[in-house]
C-alpha positions as CSV (number, residue, x, y, z in Angstrom):
1,M,0.0,0.0,0.0
2,T,1.0,3.7,-0.5
3,A,2.9,5.4,2.3
4,H,1.3,8.6,3.6
5,L,2.1,11.6,5.7
6,L,-0.7,12.4,8.2
7,A,-1.2,15.7,9.9
8,L,-3.8,16.4,12.7
9,T,-4.7,19.6,14.4
10,I,-6.8,19.8,17.6
11,G,-8.7,22.7,19.2
12,P,-10.3,25.0,20.0
13,V,-7.2,26.9,21.1
14,Q,-9.4,30.0,22.0
15,D,-11.6,28.0,24.4
16,F,-8.8,26.0,26.0
17,I,-6.1,28.7,26.4
18,A,-7.1,32.2,25.4
19,A,-10.3,32.5,27.4
20,A,-9.3,32.9,31.0
21,R,-9.9,35.0,34.1
22,R,-7.4,33.3,36.4
23,T,-3.9,32.0,35.8
24,R,-5.3,28.6,36.8
25,D,-7.7,28.8,33.9
26,L,-4.9,29.7,31.5
27,W,-2.5,27.0,32.7
28,F,-5.0,24.2,32.9
29,G,-6.4,25.1,29.4
30,S,-2.9,24.6,28.0
31,F,-2.4,21.4,30.0
32,L,-5.8,20.2,28.8
33,L,-5.1,20.8,25.2
34,S,-1.7,19.1,25.5
35,E,-3.3,16.0,27.1
36,I,-5.9,15.8,24.4
37,S,-3.3,16.1,21.7
38,K,-1.1,13.5,23.5
39,A,-4.0,11.1,23.4
40,A,-4.4,11.6,19.7
41,A,-0.7,11.1,19.1
42,K,-0.8,7.9,21.1
43,A,-3.7,6.6,19.0
44,V,-1.7,7.3,15.8
45,R,1.2,5.4,17.2
46,D,-1.0,2.5,18.3
47,Q,-2.4,2.3,14.8
48,G,1.1,1.8,13.4
49,G,2.0,5.4,12.7
50,K,5.5,6.6,13.1
51,L,5.3,9.9,14.9
52,I,7.4,12.8,13.5
53,F,6.0,15.6,15.7
54,P,5.9,15.0,18.6
55,T,8.8,12.5,18.9
56,P,8.5,10.9,22.4
57,D,11.6,9.3,23.8
58,S,9.6,6.4,25.2
59,D,6.1,5.0,25.4
60,A,5.7,6.5,28.8
61,D,5.9,10.0,27.3
62,L,2.5,9.5,25.7
63,E,0.8,8.3,28.8
64,P,-1.7,10.6,30.5
65,G,-0.1,13.1,32.9
66,S,3.5,12.6,31.6
67,P,5.8,15.7,31.6
68,L,5.9,15.7,27.8
69,N,4.1,18.8,26.5
70,V,2.4,18.2,23.1
71,A,1.4,21.0,20.8
72,N,-2.0,20.9,19.1
73,V,-0.5,19.6,15.8
74,V,0.5,16.0,15.2
75,V,2.5,14.8,12.2
76,A,3.2,11.1,11.5
77,E,4.4,8.7,8.8
78,L,2.0,5.9,7.8
79,D,3.6,2.9,6.1
80,G,0.6,1.2,4.5
81,S,-2.1,2.1,7.1
82,D,-5.3,3.6,6.0
83,P,-4.9,7.3,6.8
84,A,-8.7,7.8,7.2
85,A,-8.9,5.0,9.7
86,V,-5.9,6.3,11.7
87,A,-7.3,9.8,11.7
88,H,-10.7,8.5,12.9
89,A,-9.0,6.5,15.8
90,A,-7.1,9.7,16.8
91,K,-10.3,11.7,16.8
92,K,-12.0,9.2,19.0
93,A,-9.0,9.1,21.4
94,A,-9.0,12.9,21.7
95,E,-12.7,13.0,22.4
96,A,-12.4,10.2,25.0
97,R,-9.6,12.1,26.8
98,W,-11.7,15.3,26.9
99,S,-14.7,13.3,28.1
100,G,-12.7,11.9,31.0
101,F,-11.8,15.4,32.2
102,A,-15.4,16.5,31.8
103,R,-16.9,13.5,33.5
104,D,-14.6,14.0,36.6
105,V,-15.9,17.6,37.0
106,F,-19.5,16.7,36.5
107,N,-19.4,13.9,39.1
108,R,-17.8,16.3,41.6
109,Y,-19.9,19.4,41.0
110,Q,-23.2,18.1,39.6
111,A,-25.2,19.8,42.3
112,V,-24.4,23.2,40.6
113,I,-24.5,22.0,37.0
114,N,-27.4,22.2,34.7
115,P,-27.3,18.6,33.2
116,H,-29.3,19.5,30.0
117,I,-27.0,22.3,29.0
118,W,-23.9,20.3,30.0
119,N,-24.9,17.4,27.8
120,E,-25.6,19.7,24.9
121,Q,-22.1,21.2,25.1
122,V,-19.8,18.5,26.3
123,D,-19.9,16.5,23.0
124,D,-19.5,19.6,20.9
125,V,-16.2,20.9,22.2
126,I,-13.3,19.2,20.3
127,E,-12.3,20.7,16.9
128,F,-10.4,18.0,15.0
129,Y,-9.0,18.4,11.5
130,A,-7.0,15.9,9.5
131,A,-5.2,15.8,6.2
132,W,-2.9,13.2,4.5
133,H,-0.8,13.1,1.4
134,P,1.2,10.3,-0.3
135,C,4.9,10.4,0.4
136,S,8.2,8.9,-0.6
137,P,11.7,9.2,0.9
138,Q,13.0,11.0,-2.2
139,T,10.3,13.8,-2.0
140,Y,9.8,14.4,1.7
141,Q,10.2,18.2,1.5
142,A,7.6,18.6,-1.3
143,D,5.3,16.1,0.3
144,R,5.4,17.8,3.7
145,A,4.7,21.2,2.1
146,A,1.8,19.8,0.2
147,L,0.4,18.1,3.4
148,M,0.5,21.4,5.3
149,R,-1.3,23.2,2.5
150,L,-4.0,20.5,2.6
151,L,-4.3,20.8,6.4
152,T,-4.7,24.6,6.1
153,A,-7.4,24.2,3.4
154,R,-9.2,21.7,5.6
155,K,-9.2,24.0,8.6
156,R,-10.7,26.8,6.5
157,C,-13.6,24.4,5.5
158,R,-15.0,24.5,9.0
159,D,-17.9,22.4,10.2
160,F,-20.7,24.8,11.1
161,L,-23.2,22.8,13.2
162,P,-26.6,24.2,14.1
163,A,-26.6,26.5,17.1
164,K,-28.1,25.2,20.4
165,G,-28.6,28.5,22.1
166,R,-31.1,28.9,25.0
167,A,-33.2,32.1,25.5
168,G,-32.8,33.7,28.9
169,V,-29.6,31.8,29.9
170,P,-26.5,33.9,30.6
171,K,-23.4,33.3,28.5
172,S,-20.0,32.3,29.8
173,S,-18.2,35.2,31.4
174,L,-14.9,34.1,29.9
175,D,-15.7,34.5,26.2
176,G,-19.5,34.7,25.8
177,L,-19.5,31.9,23.2
178,R,-21.7,29.4,25.0
179,E,-24.4,29.5,27.6
180,S,-23.5,29.0,31.2
181,A,-23.6,25.4,32.3
182,L,-24.4,26.4,35.9
183,R,-27.8,26.2,37.6
184,P,-29.2,29.5,39.0
185,P,-27.2,30.4,42.2
186,H,-30.3,30.0,44.5
187,E,-30.2,26.3,43.7
188,W,-26.6,25.8,44.7
189,P,-25.6,24.1,48.0
190,E,-24.1,26.4,50.6
191,R,-20.7,27.9,49.9
192,S,-20.6,26.5,46.3
193,R,-19.3,29.8,44.9
194,R,-16.3,29.5,47.2
195,R,-15.6,25.9,46.1
196,L,-15.9,27.0,42.4
197,R,-13.8,30.2,43.0
198,L,-16.4,32.3,41.2
199,Q,-16.8,36.0,41.4
200,K,-20.3,37.3,42.1
201,G,-22.3,37.0,38.9
202,E,-19.6,35.0,37.1
203,Q,-20.8,32.3,34.7
204,L,-18.9,29.4,33.1
205,D,-19.7,27.0,30.2
206,V,-18.6,23.4,30.2
207,V,-15.0,24.3,29.1
208,G,-14.6,27.1,31.6
209,L,-15.9,24.9,34.4
210,V,-13.5,22.1,33.6
211,K,-10.6,24.5,33.4
212,R,-11.5,26.1,36.7
213,T,-12.3,23.0,38.8
214,W,-10.7,19.8,37.5
215,Q,-8.2,18.2,39.8
216,P,-6.5,14.8,40.0
217,E,-7.7,12.4,42.7
218,G,-6.3,13.8,45.9
219,G,-4.6,16.6,44.1
220,N,-4.6,20.3,44.6
221,P,-6.4,22.4,42.0
222,S,-4.8,25.7,43.0
223,Y,-2.2,27.5,40.9
224,P,0.0,30.5,41.6
225,S,-1.8,33.7,40.9
226,V,-0.4,36.9,39.3
227,A,-0.6,38.5,42.7
228,R,1.7,35.8,44.2
229,I,4.2,36.3,41.3
230,A,4.2,40.1,41.7
231,A,4.8,39.7,45.5
232,D,7.7,37.3,45.1
233,P,10.5,39.9,45.1
234,W,9.2,41.2,48.4
235,I,8.9,37.7,50.0
236,R,12.5,37.0,48.9
237,L,13.6,40.3,50.5
238,L,12.0,39.4,53.7
239,Q,13.7,36.0,53.7
240,S,17.1,37.7,52.9
241,K,16.6,39.9,56.1
242,Q,15.4,36.9,58.1
243,V,11.9,38.3,58.7
244,D,9.7,35.6,60.1
245,L,6.8,34.6,57.8
246,N,5.5,31.8,60.0
247,P,2.7,33.8,61.8
248,L,1.3,34.8,58.4
249,I,1.5,31.2,57.2
250,A,-0.2,30.0,60.3
251,A,-3.0,32.5,59.8
252,C,-3.5,31.3,56.2
253,H,-3.7,27.7,57.4
254,T,-6.4,28.8,59.9
255,L,-8.5,30.4,57.2
256,G,-8.2,27.2,55.1
257,R,-7.7,26.4,51.5
258,D,-11.2,27.4,50.5
259,V,-10.4,31.0,51.4
260,V,-6.6,31.4,50.9
261,H,-5.7,29.0,48.1
262,E,-2.6,26.9,48.8
263,F,-0.8,25.3,45.9
264,D,1.6,22.4,45.8
265,A,5.3,23.3,46.4
266,S,6.5,19.8,45.5
267,G,5.6,17.0,43.1
268,P,6.1,16.8,39.3
269,R,3.8,19.8,38.6
270,G,4.5,21.6,41.9
271,H,6.0,25.0,42.4
272,P,9.1,24.6,44.7
273,Q,10.2,28.2,43.9
274,Y,7.3,29.4,46.1
275,A,7.8,27.1,49.0
276,A,8.5,30.0,51.4
277,F,4.9,31.2,51.0
278,P,2.8,28.7,48.9
279,F,-0.4,30.7,49.1
280,E,-2.6,33.1,47.1
281,G,-0.8,36.4,46.9
282,T,-3.9,38.5,47.3
283,V,-3.6,38.2,51.1
284,L,-0.4,40.3,51.0
285,F,-2.2,43.3,49.4
286,R,-4.5,45.0,51.9
287,S,-6.4,46.8,49.1
288,R,-7.6,43.3,47.9
289,H,-8.9,42.1,51.2
290,G,-12.5,43.2,50.6
291,D,-12.7,41.2,47.3
292,L,-11.0,38.3,49.0
293,C,-13.7,38.2,51.7
294,A,-16.5,38.7,49.2
295,E,-15.3,35.8,47.0
296,A,-14.7,33.5,50.0
297,E,-18.2,34.5,51.4
298,I,-16.8,35.5,54.8
299,E,-17.3,38.7,56.9
300,A,-14.3,41.1,57.2
301,G,-14.7,40.8,61.0
302,D,-14.3,37.0,60.9
303,P,-11.9,36.0,63.8
304,A,-9.7,33.9,61.5
305,F,-9.5,36.7,59.0
306,A,-8.7,39.2,61.8
307,Q,-5.8,36.9,62.7
308,L,-4.5,37.1,59.2
309,V,-4.8,40.9,59.1
310,S,-2.9,41.1,62.5
311,A,-0.2,38.8,61.2
312,L,0.2,40.9,58.1
313,D,0.4,44.1,60.1
314,S,3.2,42.6,62.2
315,L,5.0,41.5,59.1
316,S,4.7,44.9,57.6
317,R,6.2,46.6,60.7
318,A,9.0,44.0,60.8
319,A,9.8,44.7,57.2
320,K,9.9,48.5,57.7
321,G,12.1,48.0,60.7
322,K,14.6,46.3,58.4
323,G,14.5,49.2,56.0
324,L,12.2,47.3,53.5
325,P,8.9,48.3,52.0
326,G,5.9,47.4,54.1
327,E,4.0,45.8,51.2
328,P,4.9,44.2,47.9
329,N,5.0,46.1,44.6
330,P,2.0,45.0,42.5
331,Y,3.8,44.7,39.1
332,L,5.0,41.6,37.4
333,G,6.4,40.5,34.0
334,V,4.5,38.7,31.2
335,L,7.0,36.9,29.0
336,V,6.0,35.8,25.5
337,A,8.6,34.3,23.3
338,D,8.6,32.8,19.8
339,G,11.2,31.1,17.6
340,D,12.4,33.0,14.5
341,R,12.6,31.4,11.0
342,M,11.1,28.1,12.1
343,G,9.1,27.7,8.9
344,A,12.3,28.1,6.8
345,A,14.1,25.5,9.0
346,L,11.3,23.0,8.7
347,S,11.1,23.4,4.9
348,K,14.8,22.4,4.6
349,L,14.4,19.0,6.4
350,T,14.8,16.3,3.9
351,S,13.6,13.2,5.6
352,P,11.2,12.0,8.4
353,D,14.3,11.1,10.6
354,A,15.7,14.7,10.2
355,H,12.3,16.1,11.2
356,R,12.2,13.8,14.2
357,A,15.6,15.0,15.3
358,F,14.4,18.6,15.0
359,S,11.3,17.7,17.0
360,R,13.4,16.2,19.8
361,A,15.5,19.3,20.0
362,L,12.3,21.4,20.3
363,A,10.9,19.1,23.0
364,G,14.2,19.4,24.9
365,F,14.0,23.1,24.9
366,A,10.4,23.0,26.1
367,M,11.5,20.9,29.1
368,R,14.4,23.3,29.8
369,A,12.1,26.3,29.5
370,R,10.1,25.1,32.6
371,E,13.3,24.7,34.6
372,I,14.6,28.1,33.5
373,V,11.4,29.9,34.4
374,H,11.1,28.2,37.8
375,R,14.7,29.1,38.5
376,H,13.8,32.7,38.1
377,Y,10.8,32.4,40.4
378,G,8.3,32.5,37.5
379,V,5.4,30.3,36.4
380,L,5.4,28.6,33.0
381,V,2.0,28.6,31.4
382,Y,3.0,26.7,28.3
383,S,6.1,25.9,26.2
384,G,5.0,24.3,23.0
385,G,8.4,23.9,21.2
386,D,9.3,27.4,20.0
387,D,6.5,29.1,21.8
388,V,6.8,30.2,25.5
389,L,4.3,32.0,27.8
390,A,5.3,32.7,31.4
391,F,4.7,35.0,34.3
392,V,7.9,36.2,35.9
393,P,8.7,38.5,38.8
394,A,9.7,42.0,37.7
395,D,13.2,41.6,39.1
396,R,14.0,38.4,37.3
397,C,12.3,38.9,33.9
398,L,15.4,40.2,32.0
399,A,17.7,37.4,33.2
400,C,15.0,34.9,32.5
401,A,14.6,36.2,28.9
402,R,18.3,36.0,28.3
403,E,18.6,32.4,29.6
404,L,15.6,31.3,27.5
405,H,17.1,33.0,24.4
406,D,20.5,31.3,24.9
407,A,18.9,27.9,25.6
408,F,16.9,28.0,22.4
409,G,19.9,28.9,20.3
410,G,21.9,26.1,21.9
411,A,19.2,23.5,21.4
412,L,18.8,24.3,17.7
413,A,22.4,25.2,16.9
414,Q,23.0,22.3,14.4
415,W,20.1,23.6,12.2
416,S,21.1,27.3,12.4
417,T,23.2,29.0,9.7
418,D,24.6,32.4,9.2
419,E,22.1,33.0,6.4
420,S,19.1,31.7,8.4
421,P,19.9,31.7,12.2
422,L,17.4,30.1,14.5
423,T,16.9,32.5,17.3
424,L,14.3,33.4,19.9
425,S,12.5,36.8,20.1
426,V,11.3,37.7,23.5
427,G,8.6,40.2,24.5
428,L,8.3,41.3,28.1
429,A,5.3,43.3,29.3
430,I,5.5,44.7,32.9
431,A,2.1,45.6,34.3
432,H,-0.1,45.7,37.4
433,F,-1.4,42.4,38.6
434,M,-4.9,43.9,38.8
435,E,-5.1,44.4,35.1
436,P,-7.6,41.9,33.5
437,L,-5.7,38.7,32.6
438,E,-6.9,39.2,29.0
439,D,-5.1,42.6,28.9
440,L,-1.9,41.2,30.5
441,L,-1.8,38.6,27.7
442,C,-2.4,41.2,25.1
443,Y,0.4,43.3,26.5
444,G,2.8,40.4,26.3
445,R,1.8,39.5,22.8
446,E,2.3,43.1,21.7
447,A,5.8,43.1,23.2
448,E,6.6,39.8,21.4
449,K,5.4,41.2,18.1
450,H,7.5,44.3,18.7
451,A,10.5,42.0,19.4
452,K,10.2,40.3,16.1
453,S,9.7,43.5,14.1
454,A,12.5,45.4,12.3
455,H,14.3,48.1,14.1
456,L,14.8,51.3,12.0
457,E,18.5,51.3,12.4
458,D,19.0,47.5,12.3
459,S,20.5,45.7,9.3
460,E,19.1,42.4,10.7
461,G,15.6,42.9,9.4
462,G,13.9,42.2,12.8
463,R,13.8,39.0,14.7
464,N,16.3,37.9,17.4
465,G,15.0,40.8,19.5
466,L,14.1,41.7,23.0
467,A,11.3,44.2,23.5
468,V,10.2,45.5,27.0
469,H,6.9,47.3,27.4
470,V,6.2,48.9,30.8
471,H,2.5,49.6,31.4
472,K,1.8,51.9,34.4
473,R,-1.8,52.3,35.5
474,G,-2.6,55.5,33.7
475,G,-0.7,56.8,30.7
476,G,0.7,55.0,27.7
477,P,3.3,52.3,27.8
478,V,7.1,53.0,27.7
479,T,8.7,50.6,25.1
480,V,12.2,49.7,24.1
481,R,13.5,47.1,21.6
482,M,17.0,45.9,20.9
483,N,18.6,43.0,19.1
484,W,20.7,40.2,20.6
485,N,23.9,39.7,18.6
486,A,27.5,38.9,19.0
487,K,28.4,42.4,20.1
488,S,25.6,43.1,22.7
489,D,23.3,41.5,25.1
490,P,20.3,43.9,25.6
491,S,19.1,42.1,28.8
492,D,22.6,42.7,30.4
493,Y,22.6,46.3,29.2
494,L,19.1,47.0,30.7
495,Q,20.0,45.2,33.9
496,Q,23.1,47.4,34.2
497,L,20.9,50.5,33.9
498,V,18.6,49.1,36.5
499,A,21.5,48.5,38.9
500,W,22.8,52.1,38.4
501,I,19.4,53.7,39.0
502,A,18.7,51.5,42.0
503,A,22.0,52.4,43.5
504,Q,21.2,56.1,42.9
505,S,24.3,56.3,40.7
506,V,22.1,58.0,38.0
507,P,19.5,60.6,39.2
508,G,15.9,59.6,38.6
509,R,15.1,62.8,36.8
510,V,17.7,62.2,34.0
511,P,15.4,60.2,31.6
512,Y,12.6,62.8,31.9
513,D,15.0,65.7,31.2
514,L,16.5,63.8,28.2
515,Y,13.0,63.1,26.9
516,T,12.0,66.7,27.2
517,L,15.1,67.7,25.3
518,A,14.4,65.2,22.5
519,K,11.0,66.9,22.0
520,V,12.8,70.2,21.4
521,Y,14.8,68.7,18.6
522,D,11.9,66.8,16.9
523,S,11.5,69.5,14.2
524,W,15.2,69.7,13.4
525,P,16.6,67.9,10.3
526,P,18.7,64.9,11.4
527,E,21.7,66.1,9.5
528,S,21.9,69.3,11.4
529,A,20.8,68.1,14.9
530,G,23.6,65.7,15.7
531,E,26.3,67.9,17.4
532,A,23.8,70.4,18.9
533,I,21.6,67.7,20.6
534,K,24.6,65.9,21.8
535,S,26.1,69.1,23.3
536,D,22.7,70.0,25.0
537,A,22.3,66.4,26.4
538,L,25.8,66.5,27.9
539,R,25.0,70.0,29.4
540,V,21.8,68.5,31.0
541,L,23.9,65.8,32.6
542,Q,26.5,68.2,34.0
543,K,23.8,69.7,36.2
544,K,22.9,66.4,37.8
545,Q,24.5,65.2,41.0
546,P,23.6,61.5,42.0
547,L,23.3,60.5,45.6
548,G,25.3,57.3,45.1
549,D,28.6,56.5,43.4
550,S,28.3,58.4,40.2
551,R,27.8,56.6,36.9
552,M,27.1,59.8,35.0
553,R,30.4,59.4,33.0
554,D,28.9,56.1,31.6
555,I,25.7,57.8,30.6
556,Q,27.8,60.6,29.0
557,G,29.6,57.8,27.0
558,L,26.3,56.5,25.8
559,I,25.3,59.9,24.6
560,E,28.7,60.6,22.9
561,G,28.7,57.2,21.2
562,A,25.0,56.8,20.1
563,I,23.1,60.0,20.1
564,T,22.7,61.6,16.6
565,D,19.2,63.0,16.6
566,S,16.0,63.3,18.6
567,K,15.0,59.7,17.9
568,S,18.2,58.2,19.3
569,L,18.0,60.5,22.4
570,R,14.4,59.5,23.0
571,R,15.4,55.9,22.7
572,L,18.0,56.3,25.4
573,A,15.5,58.1,27.6
574,D,13.0,55.2,27.1
575,E,15.7,52.7,28.1
576,L,16.4,54.7,31.3
577,L,12.7,55.0,32.0
578,V,12.2,51.2,31.6
579,A,15.2,50.5,33.8
580,R,13.9,53.0,36.4
581,A,10.5,51.2,36.4
582,I,12.0,47.7,36.7
583,G,14.2,48.9,39.6
584,A,11.2,50.5,41.4
585,M,9.1,47.4,40.9
586,S,11.8,45.0,42.0
587,G,12.4,46.5,45.4
588,P,15.8,47.2,46.9
589,A,18.1,44.4,45.8
590,A,15.5,41.6,46.0
591,G,16.9,38.4,47.5
592,G,17.2,35.0,45.9
593,D,20.2,33.2,44.5
594,S,21.3,34.0,41.0
595,P,20.7,31.2,38.5
């Protein structure tokens, strides 16, 4: 029989990943999609297919719950098997895996679930598309290209099934695509909203409910929140000054997991980087206590909650006594990274075995990405080969970006050439944890898009970039973009500026004064502005006297070597503003061992 290449794609990505209100929704949506894709890949292999992407190292890698993260695309080589039958078996396996997750949630929470709506939705979730194309060893490149064109065409021919809407039933609060699968709240057992971690008035459809509440038998469904990640530099500062956290930890235990969510700090999917305080970070921000009480359905005067407030007050006084801030800074980093020129690299692979080697390298990077993000006290949402999404504390985001960039380049070095280097572009958005999660993700993706774009003065045509966007609450973002190359490391450069400003070696007003000066020269022709703007910028610096050991000579060197017009001066001012913001959000020399 004829050999074929088979490609599958599983979704919906929007429902599983993009629609989220909590980091738990976001992470579990990614995990859920990976598990469903893994089940489809296992079915292909069980039907005699030779997997190309993913390429597991052992049979155990395709078992449920294994550490292997599988993207929502599966490619395999079929040597004589009927591709239609293999695709059908993979679809049934994907649907069965999804049904297992949904069944667990229904059995646990059926008292609050409308069974009629649930049954209408649960079998209409998985989007599954398949395409296949004859192949031979001599024409693998052309065959794979034809296969992917067929898969793209199949995805565009969507299956539009009849709508099953219900009049008068509220839509899901996450994306508004489906009706809520919850009963009216007056029919719920007592404290159900707390168990479901719902805000007042929040509604969830079948996918949202599974993402919010599924847990393994005896497992812990909680996941580090953006508040906990934002608070991490402060917690490490307290540890470095030996401030006792135990009274606050005891108060959190007294309130219980239903109120202050505690997440695993051990185990294969645990978060050991947060072992010092493995609780919901909202408790550390007094401004959020009212919402915490409302969601947990407790009174602010509850004795257990009063114990927590008292412990937090004592902790704040102890921190101030050590010269530290009395409360965490509420900003964190959203890291979005994407590989450059991956399509070009894939198109050059001449055999299934070469493609499998490439897939193994991507899987190896994905595993390393989790280790790297954890080492920098962050949380990895997903790492699907060349795609990374993570939340990282503000003080570690630059170092984390650099290590991810270097690890990606090392993993794919054998496929990288001078003409077509395989690099990682990284976008960092630094924003307040109270911004809607949808907005935080949007900020991160905008930064990643900026990182991949061409710089006006670059000869590299974009890609291999680092972009940092700082979003303060009020006003537009401050953005910078630079390229990684053999001559410079933008993360080290920005980190050096952070250190200078944090040590008060560069006065905080310098970037604002340079920015004001750049506006003056906006109307000047570039060819006549160079020496005048440089002279004026140096004159501005001469009037500044830093409180710490002066680094003004270094800033003067940057002006003398790089400033030629108002755009270049504004870029330097933006770099200093970004560094100033990161330093302020990180706290004074946040603790924690360097990676």
